[in-house]
C-alpha positions as CSV (number, residue, x, y, z in Angstrom):
1,M,0.0,0.0,0.0
2,L,2.8,2.4,0.9
3,A,4.6,1.6,-2.3
4,L,1.5,2.3,-4.3
5,L,1.1,5.7,-2.6
6,A,4.7,6.6,-3.3
7,F,4.2,5.7,-6.9
8,L,1.2,8.1,-7.0
9,G,3.5,10.8,-5.7
10,L,2.3,11.0,-2.1
11,P,5.1,11.3,0.5
12,L,5.3,8.3,2.7
13,V,5.2,10.3,5.9
14,E,2.0,12.0,4.8
15,A,0.5,8.7,3.5
16,A,1.0,7.1,6.9
17,K,-1.3,9.5,8.6
18,F,-4.4,7.6,7.8
19,S,-5.5,4.2,6.5
20,A,-9.1,4.9,5.5
21,S,-9.8,4.5,1.8
22,S,-10.8,7.5,-0.2
23,F,-14.3,6.2,-0.6
24,A,-14.9,5.5,3.1
25,G,-18.3,6.8,4.1
26,A,-19.2,7.5,0.4
27,T,-22.8,6.8,-0.6
28,T,-23.3,4.0,-3.1
29,A,-26.6,3.0,-4.7
30,A,-28.1,0.7,-7.3
31,V,-30.8,1.3,-9.9
32,W,-33.2,-1.4,-11.0
33,P,-34.4,-1.8,-13.7
34,P,-31.7,-0.3,-15.9
35,P,-32.6,3.2,-17.1
36,N,-33.2,2.3,-20.7
37,A,-34.8,-1.1,-20.2
38,T,-38.5,-1.4,-21.0
39,H,-41.1,-4.1,-20.4
40,D,-42.9,-5.3,-23.6
41,A,-46.4,-6.3,-22.4
42,S,-47.2,-7.7,-25.8
43,L,-44.4,-10.3,-25.6
44,F,-44.5,-10.8,-21.9
45,P,-48.2,-10.5,-20.8
46,P,-49.3,-11.2,-17.2
47,S,-51.4,-14.1,-18.5
48,V,-51.3,-16.2,-21.8
49,G,-54.8,-17.7,-21.3
50,F,-54.0,-21.4,-20.6
51,P,-54.5,-21.8,-16.8
52,G,-54.9,-25.6,-17.0
53,P,-57.9,-27.9,-16.4
54,T,-59.1,-26.2,-13.2
55,P,-58.9,-22.4,-13.5
56,S,-60.2,-21.0,-10.2
57,K,-61.6,-17.9,-11.8
58,F,-64.2,-20.0,-13.6
59,F,-64.7,-22.9,-11.1
60,L,-64.6,-21.1,-7.8
61,I,-65.2,-24.2,-5.7
62,I,-61.9,-25.6,-6.9
63,S,-60.1,-22.8,-4.9
64,G,-61.3,-24.4,-1.7
65,A,-63.2,-22.9,1.2
66,E,-61.9,-19.6,2.6
67,P,-59.8,-20.2,5.7
68,E,-60.5,-18.7,9.2
69,A,-57.6,-19.9,11.2
70,I,-58.1,-17.2,13.8
71,A,-61.2,-19.2,14.8
72,T,-60.3,-22.8,13.9
73,A,-56.7,-23.3,14.7
74,P,-55.8,-24.5,18.2
75,A,-53.4,-21.6,18.8
76,A,-52.2,-18.5,17.0
77,A,-48.8,-18.9,15.5
78,Q,-46.0,-17.1,17.4
79,V,-43.5,-15.9,14.8
80,S,-40.1,-14.8,15.9
81,A,-37.8,-15.4,12.9
82,Y,-36.6,-12.6,10.6
83,F,-35.7,-14.6,7.5
84,P,-33.5,-13.8,5.6
85,L,-31.9,-11.4,8.1
86,L,-29.1,-12.6,10.3
87,N,-29.4,-12.0,14.0
88,P,-26.3,-9.8,14.6
89,G,-26.0,-10.5,18.3
90,T,-24.1,-8.0,20.5
91,K,-20.5,-7.2,21.7
92,D,-20.9,-9.7,24.6
93,S,-23.4,-12.2,23.1
94,K,-23.9,-13.9,19.8
95,T,-27.4,-15.3,20.7
96,F,-29.0,-12.2,22.1
97,N,-32.2,-11.3,20.1
98,T,-30.9,-7.8,19.3
99,P,-33.5,-6.9,16.6
100,R,-36.3,-6.9,19.2
101,L,-34.6,-3.8,20.8
102,W,-34.6,-1.6,17.8
103,G,-37.9,0.2,18.6
104,N,-39.7,1.4,15.5
105,L,-36.9,0.0,13.4
106,A,-37.4,-3.5,14.7
107,P,-38.7,-6.2,12.3
108,W,-42.2,-7.2,13.3
109,F,-42.5,-10.1,15.9
110,S,-45.3,-11.7,17.7
111,V,-45.7,-10.0,21.1
112,A,-46.4,-12.2,24.1
113,S,-48.5,-9.8,26.0
114,Q,-49.9,-6.2,26.0
115,G,-51.3,-6.6,29.5
116,L,-53.5,-9.8,29.2
117,P,-50.9,-12.6,29.2
118,Q,-53.5,-15.4,29.3
119,A,-55.5,-14.0,26.3
120,S,-55.1,-15.3,22.8
121,P,-55.8,-13.6,19.4
122,Q,-57.8,-16.8,18.8
123,I,-61.6,-16.1,18.7
124,P,-62.9,-16.8,22.2
125,K,-64.8,-20.0,22.6
126,G,-68.5,-19.5,22.0
127,C,-68.0,-16.3,19.9
128,E,-68.3,-15.8,16.2
129,L,-66.3,-13.4,14.0
130,N,-68.5,-10.8,12.2
131,Q,-66.1,-8.2,11.0
132,V,-62.4,-7.2,11.2
133,H,-60.6,-3.9,11.1
134,L,-56.8,-3.9,10.3
135,L,-54.5,-0.9,10.7
136,H,-51.0,-1.8,9.7
137,R,-47.7,0.0,9.2
138,H,-45.5,-0.1,6.1
139,G,-42.7,-2.6,6.0
140,A,-39.0,-2.1,6.6
141,R,-37.6,0.9,4.7
142,Y,-34.4,2.7,4.1
143,P,-33.6,5.7,6.3
144,T,-35.5,8.9,5.8
145,T,-33.6,11.7,4.1
146,G,-31.1,13.4,6.4
147,S,-31.4,10.8,9.2
148,S,-28.6,9.8,11.5
149,P,-27.0,7.0,9.4
150,S,-26.4,9.5,6.5
151,V,-25.0,12.0,8.9
152,L,-22.5,9.4,10.1
153,A,-21.6,8.6,6.5
154,T,-21.1,12.2,5.7
155,A,-18.8,12.8,8.7
156,L,-16.6,9.9,7.6
157,H,-16.5,10.8,4.0
158,N,-15.9,14.5,4.6
159,A,-12.8,13.5,6.6
160,T,-11.4,11.6,3.6
161,V,-12.2,14.3,1.0
162,A,-10.8,17.1,3.2
163,G,-7.4,15.5,3.1
164,T,-7.1,15.0,6.8
165,G,-8.5,11.5,6.7
166,F,-9.1,9.1,9.6
167,T,-7.7,5.8,10.8
168,A,-9.9,3.2,12.4
169,T,-8.5,0.2,14.2
170,G,-9.8,-2.8,16.3
171,E,-13.5,-3.2,16.2
172,L,-13.9,-0.1,14.0
173,A,-11.3,-1.2,11.4
174,F,-14.2,-2.1,9.0
175,L,-14.9,1.7,8.6
176,N,-11.7,2.1,6.6
177,D,-13.4,0.7,3.5
178,W,-17.1,1.0,4.6
179,S,-19.5,2.7,2.2
180,F,-23.0,3.9,2.7
181,K,-25.2,1.5,0.8
182,L,-28.6,2.5,2.1
183,G,-31.1,4.3,-0.1
184,A,-33.8,6.7,1.3
185,E,-37.5,6.4,2.2
186,L,-38.4,3.3,0.1
187,L,-39.1,-0.2,1.2
188,T,-36.2,-2.7,1.4
189,P,-36.6,-6.1,-0.1
190,F,-37.2,-7.5,3.4
191,G,-39.9,-4.8,3.8
192,R,-41.7,-6.0,0.8
193,E,-41.5,-9.5,2.1
194,Q,-43.0,-8.4,5.5
195,L,-46.1,-7.0,3.9
196,F,-46.6,-9.9,1.5
197,D,-46.4,-12.2,4.5
198,L,-48.8,-10.1,6.4
199,G,-51.2,-10.3,3.6
200,V,-50.9,-14.1,3.4
201,G,-51.3,-14.4,7.1
202,F,-54.3,-12.1,7.2
203,R,-56.0,-14.2,4.4
204,V,-55.4,-17.4,6.3
205,K,-56.8,-15.9,9.5
206,Y,-59.7,-13.9,8.2
207,G,-60.4,-15.0,4.6
208,D,-63.8,-16.5,5.5
209,L,-65.1,-13.0,5.9
210,L,-64.7,-12.5,2.1
211,N,-67.8,-14.7,1.7
212,N,-69.9,-11.7,2.9
213,F,-68.8,-9.4,0.0
214,T,-71.0,-8.7,-3.0
215,T,-68.7,-6.0,-4.4
216,L,-65.0,-5.6,-4.4
217,P,-63.5,-4.4,-1.1
218,V,-61.8,-1.0,-0.7
219,F,-58.5,-1.0,1.1
220,R,-56.8,2.3,1.9
221,T,-53.2,3.7,1.9
222,T,-51.5,7.0,1.3
223,S,-49.7,8.2,-1.8
224,E,-46.2,8.1,-0.2
225,Q,-44.2,5.5,-2.2
226,R,-43.4,3.1,0.7
227,M,-47.0,3.3,1.8
228,L,-48.4,2.4,-1.7
229,D,-45.8,-0.3,-2.2
230,S,-46.7,-1.8,1.2
231,A,-50.4,-1.8,0.4
232,L,-49.7,-3.5,-3.0
233,N,-47.4,-6.1,-1.4
234,F,-50.1,-6.8,1.2
235,A,-52.7,-7.2,-1.5
236,A,-50.4,-9.5,-3.5
237,G,-50.1,-11.7,-0.4
238,F,-53.8,-11.5,0.5
239,F,-55.3,-12.0,-3.0
240,G,-52.4,-13.6,-4.8
241,V,-50.6,-12.7,-8.0
242,P,-51.8,-11.5,-10.5
243,N,-55.3,-11.6,-8.9
244,F,-54.6,-8.6,-6.7
245,L,-54.6,-6.5,-9.8
246,T,-58.3,-7.0,-10.2
247,D,-59.8,-8.5,-7.0
248,Y,-60.1,-5.3,-4.9
249,N,-60.0,-1.5,-5.1
250,Q,-57.0,0.3,-3.7
251,E,-57.7,3.8,-2.5
252,I,-54.7,6.1,-2.4
253,I,-55.2,9.1,-0.2
254,I,-52.9,12.1,-1.0
255,E,-50.2,12.5,1.6
256,A,-49.2,16.1,1.2
257,D,-49.5,19.5,2.9
258,G,-53.1,20.8,2.7
259,F,-54.9,17.4,2.3
260,N,-56.9,15.9,5.1
261,N,-55.7,12.3,5.6
262,T,-56.4,10.3,8.8
263,L,-53.5,7.9,7.8
264,A,-51.0,10.8,7.7
265,P,-52.6,13.5,9.9
266,Y,-49.4,15.4,10.6
267,E,-49.8,17.2,7.2
268,T,-52.7,19.3,8.7
269,C,-51.9,19.1,12.4
270,Q,-49.4,21.9,12.4
271,N,-48.4,21.7,16.1
272,S,-47.1,18.2,15.6
273,N,-44.4,19.6,13.4
274,L,-43.4,22.4,15.9
275,P,-41.3,22.1,19.0
276,V,-44.5,21.5,21.1
277,G,-45.1,18.4,19.1
278,N,-41.5,17.2,19.3
279,F,-40.6,17.0,23.0
280,G,-38.9,13.7,22.3
281,N,-35.9,15.3,20.5
282,V,-35.0,17.1,23.8
283,Q,-35.8,14.2,26.1
284,I,-33.9,11.5,24.1
285,A,-30.7,13.6,24.2
286,K,-30.7,13.5,28.0
287,W,-30.8,9.7,28.0
288,Q,-28.3,9.3,25.1
289,N,-25.7,11.2,27.1
290,I,-26.1,8.7,29.9
291,Y,-26.4,5.3,28.3
292,L,-23.8,5.9,25.5
293,A,-21.1,7.6,27.6
294,A,-19.1,4.4,28.1
295,A,-19.5,3.4,24.4
296,Q,-18.4,6.8,23.2
297,K,-15.2,6.6,25.2
298,R,-14.5,3.0,24.2
299,L,-15.0,3.6,20.5
300,Q,-13.2,6.9,20.3
301,K,-10.0,5.1,21.2
302,E,-10.3,3.1,18.0
303,I,-10.7,6.0,15.5
304,K,-8.3,8.9,14.9
305,G,-9.3,11.9,12.8
306,I,-13.0,11.9,13.7
307,N,-14.6,13.4,16.8
308,L,-16.9,10.6,17.7
309,T,-19.7,12.5,19.4
310,I,-22.7,10.9,21.3
311,P,-25.0,11.6,18.3
312,L,-22.6,9.8,16.0
313,V,-22.4,6.8,18.3
314,F,-26.2,6.7,18.3
315,A,-26.1,6.9,14.5
316,M,-23.9,3.7,14.6
317,Q,-26.7,1.9,16.5
318,Q,-29.3,3.2,14.0
319,T,-27.1,2.2,11.1
320,C,-26.9,-1.4,12.5
321,A,-30.7,-1.6,12.4
322,Y,-31.1,0.0,9.0
323,E,-28.3,-2.0,7.4
324,T,-29.7,-5.3,8.8
325,V,-33.2,-4.8,7.4
326,A,-31.8,-3.6,4.1
327,L,-28.7,-5.7,3.6
328,G,-29.2,-8.6,5.9
329,F,-26.3,-7.9,8.2
330,S,-24.3,-5.0,9.7
331,S,-20.9,-4.8,11.2
332,F,-22.1,-2.0,13.5
333,C,-24.3,-4.3,15.6
334,D,-21.7,-6.1,17.6
335,L,-20.0,-2.8,18.6
336,F,-22.4,-2.5,21.5
337,T,-23.2,-4.5,24.6
338,E,-26.6,-5.9,25.6
339,E,-27.0,-3.1,28.1
340,E,-26.2,-0.5,25.4
341,W,-28.8,-2.1,23.2
342,K,-31.3,-2.0,26.0
343,G,-30.5,1.7,26.3
344,Y,-31.1,2.1,22.6
345,E,-34.5,0.4,22.9
346,Y,-35.4,2.8,25.7
347,S,-34.3,5.8,23.7
348,N,-36.9,5.0,21.1
349,D,-39.5,4.6,23.8
350,I,-38.6,8.1,25.1
351,T,-38.8,9.6,21.6
352,F,-42.2,8.1,20.8
353,W,-43.7,8.8,24.3
354,Y,-42.9,12.5,24.2
355,S,-43.3,13.1,20.4
356,N,-45.9,10.7,19.1
357,S,-47.9,9.2,21.9
358,F,-49.3,9.6,25.4
359,G,-46.7,12.2,26.4
360,N,-47.3,14.6,23.6
361,P,-50.2,17.2,23.5
362,T,-51.1,16.6,19.8
363,S,-51.2,12.8,19.8
364,A,-54.9,12.3,20.7
365,A,-55.9,14.9,18.1
366,M,-53.6,13.2,15.5
367,G,-55.4,9.9,16.0
368,I,-59.0,11.0,16.5
369,G,-59.8,11.3,12.8
370,W,-59.3,7.6,12.3
371,V,-61.4,6.9,15.4
372,S,-64.2,9.0,13.8
373,E,-63.9,6.8,10.7
374,L,-64.0,3.7,12.9
375,V,-67.2,4.8,14.5
376,S,-68.7,5.5,11.1
377,R,-67.8,2.0,9.9
378,L,-69.0,0.3,13.1
379,T,-72.4,2.1,13.0
380,K,-72.7,2.2,9.2
381,T,-73.4,5.9,9.5
382,P,-71.6,8.6,7.4
383,I,-69.5,11.1,9.3
384,S,-71.7,14.2,9.7
385,V,-69.1,16.8,10.7
386,H,-65.5,17.0,9.4
387,N,-63.6,19.0,12.0
388,T,-60.5,16.8,12.4
389,T,-58.4,15.1,9.7
390,T,-61.2,13.2,8.0
391,N,-61.3,13.9,4.3
392,G,-64.8,15.1,3.5
393,T,-64.5,14.4,-0.2
394,L,-63.6,10.8,0.2
395,D,-65.4,9.9,3.4
396,N,-68.7,11.3,2.2
397,S,-68.7,8.8,-0.7
398,L,-69.9,5.2,-0.2
399,T,-67.7,4.3,-3.2
400,T,-64.4,5.5,-1.6
401,F,-65.6,5.1,2.0
402,P,-67.9,2.1,2.0
403,L,-69.8,1.2,5.2
404,N,-70.8,-2.3,4.5
405,Q,-67.5,-4.2,4.5
406,T,-66.7,-7.1,6.8
407,I,-63.0,-6.5,6.2
408,Y,-61.3,-3.1,6.4
409,V,-57.6,-2.6,5.8
410,D,-55.8,0.7,6.3
411,A,-52.0,1.3,5.9
412,S,-50.4,4.0,8.0
413,H,-47.1,5.1,9.7
414,D,-45.5,4.1,13.0
415,T,-46.1,7.5,14.6
416,I,-49.8,7.4,13.6
417,I,-50.4,3.9,15.1
418,S,-48.8,5.2,18.3
419,A,-51.2,8.2,18.2
420,I,-54.3,6.2,17.4
421,I,-53.8,4.0,20.5
422,V,-54.0,7.2,22.5
423,A,-57.1,8.3,20.7
424,L,-58.6,4.9,21.4
425,N,-57.9,5.3,25.1
426,F,-55.7,2.2,25.4
427,T,-54.5,3.6,28.7
428,T,-53.0,0.3,30.0
429,L,-50.1,1.0,27.6
430,A,-49.5,4.2,29.5
431,K,-50.1,3.0,33.1
432,A,-46.4,3.1,34.0
433,G,-46.6,6.9,33.6
434,P,-44.1,9.4,32.1
435,L,-40.8,7.9,31.0
436,P,-37.8,9.1,33.1
437,T,-34.8,10.3,31.1
438,N,-32.1,9.4,33.6
439,E,-32.7,5.7,33.8
440,I,-34.7,2.9,32.2
441,Q,-38.2,2.9,33.7
442,K,-38.2,0.1,36.4
443,N,-40.9,-2.6,36.6
444,Q,-42.9,-2.1,39.8
445,A,-45.1,-4.5,41.8
446,C,-48.3,-3.1,40.4
447,F,-47.3,-2.8,36.7
448,Y,-44.6,-3.7,34.2
449,R,-43.0,-1.4,31.6
450,S,-46.1,-0.7,29.6
451,F,-44.8,1.4,26.7
452,I,-42.3,-0.3,24.5
453,V,-42.2,0.9,20.9
454,S,-40.9,-2.3,19.4
455,E,-44.1,-3.9,20.6
456,I,-46.3,-1.1,19.4
457,S,-45.0,0.3,16.1
458,P,-42.3,-2.0,14.6
459,F,-41.9,-2.4,10.9
460,A,-45.2,-4.1,9.6
461,S,-46.9,-3.4,12.9
462,N,-50.6,-4.4,12.9
463,L,-53.6,-3.4,15.0
464,V,-56.6,-5.7,14.5
465,G,-60.1,-5.0,15.8
466,Q,-62.3,-8.1,16.0
467,V,-66.0,-7.5,15.9
468,L,-67.7,-10.6,17.4
469,S,-71.0,-12.0,18.5
470,C,-70.8,-13.6,21.9
471,P,-72.8,-16.0,22.0
472,A,-72.3,-16.8,18.3
473,S,-74.9,-15.3,16.1
474,S,-75.2,-13.0,13.0
475,E,-75.5,-9.9,15.2
476,P,-72.3,-8.4,16.5
477,T,-72.2,-7.8,20.3
478,H,-68.6,-7.3,21.3
479,I,-65.3,-5.9,20.1
480,R,-61.7,-6.4,21.1
481,W,-58.3,-5.3,19.9
482,I,-55.1,-7.2,19.2
483,L,-51.8,-5.3,18.8
484,N,-49.1,-7.4,17.1
485,D,-50.7,-10.7,18.2
486,A,-51.3,-9.5,21.8
487,V,-54.8,-8.7,23.1
488,V,-55.1,-5.2,24.6
489,P,-57.1,-4.6,27.8
490,L,-59.9,-2.1,27.2
491,T,-60.4,-0.9,30.8
492,G,-59.3,2.6,29.8
493,V,-62.3,2.8,27.5
494,K,-65.3,4.3,29.3
495,G,-67.7,1.6,30.3
496,C,-65.5,-1.3,29.3
497,T,-64.8,-3.6,32.2
498,A,-62.0,-6.0,32.9
499,D,-62.3,-9.1,30.7
500,K,-59.9,-12.1,30.5
501,N,-60.3,-12.1,26.7
502,G,-60.2,-8.3,26.3
503,L,-63.9,-8.1,25.2
504,C,-66.0,-5.0,25.5
505,K,-69.7,-4.7,24.6
506,L,-69.9,-3.2,21.1
507,S,-72.5,-0.6,22.1
508,T,-70.5,0.5,25.0
509,F,-67.3,0.8,22.9
510,I,-69.1,2.8,20.2
511,S,-70.6,5.1,22.9
512,A,-67.2,5.7,24.4
513,M,-65.6,6.4,21.1
514,K,-68.3,8.9,20.2
515,E,-67.7,10.7,23.5
516,R,-63.9,10.5,22.8
517,V,-64.4,12.2,19.4
518,D,-66.5,15.0,21.1
519,E,-64.0,15.6,23.9
520,I,-60.9,16.0,21.8
521,D,-60.4,19.6,20.6
522,W,-58.6,19.1,17.4
523,A,-58.5,22.7,16.4
524,F,-56.9,23.8,19.7
525,D,-54.5,20.8,20.1
526,C,-53.3,21.0,16.5
527,L,-53.5,24.7,15.6
528,A,-53.5,26.9,18.7
529,N,-50.4,28.7,19.9
530,Y,-49.6,27.3,23.4
531,T,-46.6,26.0,25.4
532,V,-46.2,23.2,27.9
533,A,-43.7,23.9,30.7
534,D,-43.2,20.2,31.7
535,P,-43.6,17.4,29.1
536,A,-43.8,14.9,32.0
537,S,-47.2,16.5,33.0
538,I,-48.8,14.9,29.9
539,V,-50.0,11.3,30.1
540,D,-53.1,11.4,27.9
541,G,-51.9,12.8,24.6
542,R,-53.5,16.2,25.2
543,P,-52.4,19.6,26.5
544,P,-52.5,19.7,30.3
545,V,-55.8,20.9,31.8
546,G,-54.3,24.3,32.7
547,V,-53.3,24.9,29.1
548,R,-56.6,23.9,27.5
549,P,-59.3,26.5,26.9
550,K,-61.3,27.3,30.0
551,D,-64.6,26.6,28.3
552,E,-63.5,23.1,27.2
553,I,-65.4,21.5,30.1
554,P,-68.0,20.9,28.8
555,T,-66.1,20.3,25.6
556,R,-65.9,23.1,23.2
557,R,-66.2,22.0,19.6
558,R,-64.6,23.9,16.7
559,K,-65.6,23.5,13.1
560,L,-62.7,23.1,10.7
561,R,-63.1,24.0,7.1
562,R,-63.2,20.8,5.1
563,T,-60.1,20.2,2.9
564,R,-61.2,19.3,-0.6
565,L,-59.3,16.6,-2.4
566,G,-58.2,18.1,-5.7
């Protein structure tokens, strides 16, 4: 290497300053299909018309009866594998299940309990399934533009192009020829697999409900690319290929500034994008400075020419998660101990609690539009007033917002799922109270750590509402909710009592949700100019009582001008 540098005219003394290659930290990417390649549908059609002796489209009985494993199987499958990803382990363990600690970047896994450890997603004995509501997140994606991994790559690459360079040794030696291979925003191949698998699993569990349709179902997603791709991959798994192209109607709601969208409400809830809606950014920094202090000192010793700040060390942990779900493996993962990965998990809990869930004053307002739509679907009654994030143009049409389906599927984001559970009053997930920023919240005798983001909003997260008749009949009587395979207690919902299976009377639940819609002041929470002195004073996703308008009790309702879909 030194001989080559001398040949290139670089003095040996100067060349010995650093060992990182000139492309270290550089961004690399791939394009598929090739820019000038085109698909010739005339030569390569989706079907050539010879399906064999038993084409299911013409002889429907050959397809077999629709499955309903959620009611017929002895137990719901507990999935924990992340094929084809490799479990990276940690600095001090090669068997530790590290991906489960990646918060909203964790691959989906079946959660053992959300507060009812003895309950099963299986339909309770003596009940019959009448309807199902699915709200799911998109699959694993590349980092969003400007996120921590790209900041890390830029810091490394800037050092090389500036001429000062850097030298990494020991565990960090791989940085000398590491390049940034992550794209931005879009689904990774594993992310596509996740949604396809979710679609297959949902068909196996709930396919029998398709027998109640006389028209094609309408499933909803937003226009953001990873959202649409997730919806299409889900549909491919649920309906099959190429059937999904014709077997349902995919509604795509514009996700952009100025358009009401309950699946992406931050576009109109202005305060969610202001400091009052992002307390998590401040709170997480406090915790990072504590749990990463030892790692920062340890890793700094192995790199010269780069000031390895706490944010850059945190970026290494994020890069581990992103590279794993994108590339299958990451050398960053085993730089950190089990305790440091537990600290990383908790850092995500802090961020979501204070920015996107129970500890943020805009969260309930962000989720209440979807709750309004849920009530409309459960009661088969159109929404009469659009004063939140519901889209009047779409929701006032039975074509784009049907009220007679037995299966509803909506695709959304991690932060919106965490806000919707606030709007639904799933308070058992918040019973441990505000998250401290100086230590990981301790389990106590009366409760466990109740708010864990990897169990709430991982990649491909799914929240399922089962509408049931108990005892079995054609008339629905109860409802319950299952978050990532774990039944959620509904004791925070007004009128719903403790039940071992998480059941609540449907009429009680609907009444409580109507009251919830009335009590949340969307216009104030999302648009008013207010401050909150102490974020820890918020546990219900709303501004503290002293900050809310004085005439809000009884609740003051504000009418919001309907945003028309253009």
